[in-house]
C-alpha positions as CSV (number, residue, x, y, z in Angstrom):
1,M,0.3,0.2,0.2
2,K,1.2,3.8,-0.8
3,E,1.6,6.0,1.8
4,E,-0.7,8.2,0.2
5,D,-3.9,5.5,0.3
6,V,-3.1,5.8,4.4
7,S,-3.8,9.1,3.7
8,C,-6.9,8.6,2.1
9,D,-7.9,6.4,4.3
10,V,-7.3,8.1,7.3
11,I,-8.6,11.2,5.9
12,D,-12.5,11.7,4.3
13,R,-11.4,13.7,1.7
14,S,-14.8,14.9,0.9
15,V,-14.7,16.8,4.7
16,L,-11.8,18.3,3.9
17,A,-13.6,19.0,0.4
18,S,-16.2,20.6,2.4
19,L,-13.4,22.3,4.3
20,R,-12.3,23.9,0.8
21,E,-15.4,25.1,-0.3
22,L,-15.4,27.6,3.0
23,Q,-12.5,29.1,1.8
24,D,-12.8,32.8,1.3
25,V,-9.5,34.4,-1.5
26,G,-6.7,35.7,0.2
27,D,-7.6,34.1,3.5
28,P,-5.4,31.7,4.7
29,D,-6.4,28.5,3.8
30,I,-8.5,26.9,5.5
31,I,-7.7,22.9,6.6
32,A,-4.0,24.2,7.1
33,E,-6.4,26.8,9.9
34,V,-8.2,24.0,10.9
35,G,-5.8,20.4,10.6
36,G,-3.9,22.7,12.8
37,L,-5.6,23.5,15.8
38,F,-5.8,19.8,15.8
39,I,-2.7,19.0,15.4
40,K,-2.0,21.5,18.3
41,H,-4.7,20.6,21.0
42,S,-5.5,16.7,20.3
43,P,-2.6,15.2,21.7
44,D,-3.8,16.2,24.4
45,K,-7.3,15.0,24.2
46,V,-5.7,11.2,23.5
47,N,-3.1,12.0,26.3
48,A,-6.5,13.4,28.7
49,I,-8.1,9.4,27.1
50,M,-5.1,7.7,28.1
51,Q,-4.5,8.8,31.4
52,S,-8.3,8.2,32.6
53,V,-8.1,4.8,30.8
54,E,-5.5,3.6,33.5
55,N,-6.4,5.5,36.1
56,G,-9.8,3.9,35.4
57,D,-11.8,7.7,35.6
58,A,-15.1,6.7,33.7
59,K,-15.8,10.4,33.9
60,G,-12.4,12.0,32.6
61,L,-12.9,9.2,29.5
62,H,-16.0,10.5,28.5
63,M,-15.0,13.7,28.4
64,A,-11.7,13.7,27.2
65,A,-13.6,11.0,24.2
66,H,-16.7,12.9,23.2
67,S,-14.0,16.1,22.6
68,L,-11.2,14.4,20.7
69,K,-14.8,12.6,19.2
70,S,-16.0,15.6,17.4
71,S,-12.7,18.1,16.5
72,S,-11.6,14.8,14.7
73,A,-15.0,14.2,12.5
74,Y,-14.9,18.0,12.0
75,V,-11.2,17.2,10.6
76,G,-12.7,13.9,8.1
77,A,-10.7,11.8,10.5
78,M,-14.0,9.0,10.9
79,H,-12.8,6.0,11.8
80,L,-10.8,8.3,14.7
81,S,-14.2,9.8,16.0
82,A,-15.5,6.2,15.6
83,L,-13.3,5.3,18.3
84,A,-13.3,8.4,19.8
85,K,-17.7,7.3,20.6
86,E,-16.7,4.3,21.6
87,L,-14.7,5.2,24.4
88,E,-16.8,8.0,24.9
89,L,-19.7,5.4,25.6
90,M,-17.8,3.2,27.9
91,G,-16.8,5.5,29.8
92,R,-20.6,7.4,30.0
93,S,-21.7,4.3,31.6
94,N,-19.0,3.3,33.1
95,S,-18.1,0.3,32.0
96,L,-14.3,0.4,31.3
97,Q,-13.3,-3.2,30.7
98,G,-11.9,-3.1,27.0
99,A,-11.0,0.3,27.0
100,A,-6.9,-0.4,27.6
101,E,-7.5,-1.9,23.6
102,L,-9.4,0.1,22.3
103,A,-7.1,3.5,24.1
104,Q,-4.4,1.7,22.0
105,R,-6.4,1.1,18.7
106,L,-7.0,4.6,19.0
107,K,-3.6,5.8,19.6
108,K,-2.0,4.1,16.8
109,E,-5.2,5.6,14.8
110,F,-4.3,9.3,16.4
111,I,-1.0,8.9,15.3
112,L,-1.7,8.4,11.1
113,V,-4.2,10.9,11.6
114,M,-1.6,13.0,12.3
115,A,0.9,12.4,9.4
116,A,-1.7,12.7,7.1
117,L,-3.1,16.4,8.1
118,E,0.6,17.1,8.1
119,K,0.8,16.5,4.8
120,E,-2.4,17.3,3.2
121,I,-1.5,20.8,5.0
122,N,2.1,20.9,3.5
123,E,1.8,19.3,0.3
124,P,-2.0,20.5,0.1
125,S,-3.1,18.2,-3.6
126,K,-2.8,20.1,-6.6
127,E,-6.7,19.9,-7.3
128,H,-7.2,22.1,-4.9
129,L,-4.5,24.4,-5.7
């Protein structure tokens, strides 16, 4: 599998296309802005998820996963958002059985998303220039 195939699987391009439609001429690149915010703030959310799972903190897990679920969907990271939603529901129901394994899967997906977003910001598709 080529590297670009991975970024296509990790980030839903239709979400990025929708964001690009909001782009005003002369404004900073909207993908760079939104993606940059995600890159800046989401590591703390992932760390909070991992810490909450480790500490058995269902409420903390619920809150951190809810926040990551929303922001990851906004940048088109739909699989990451789905994993966060599963963890959010576990936290909400105070049932953390299997949360550690799920959190590890989320962390791996998160690493892929970060790489794909950075690539998208640094090497925008020619079709969008």
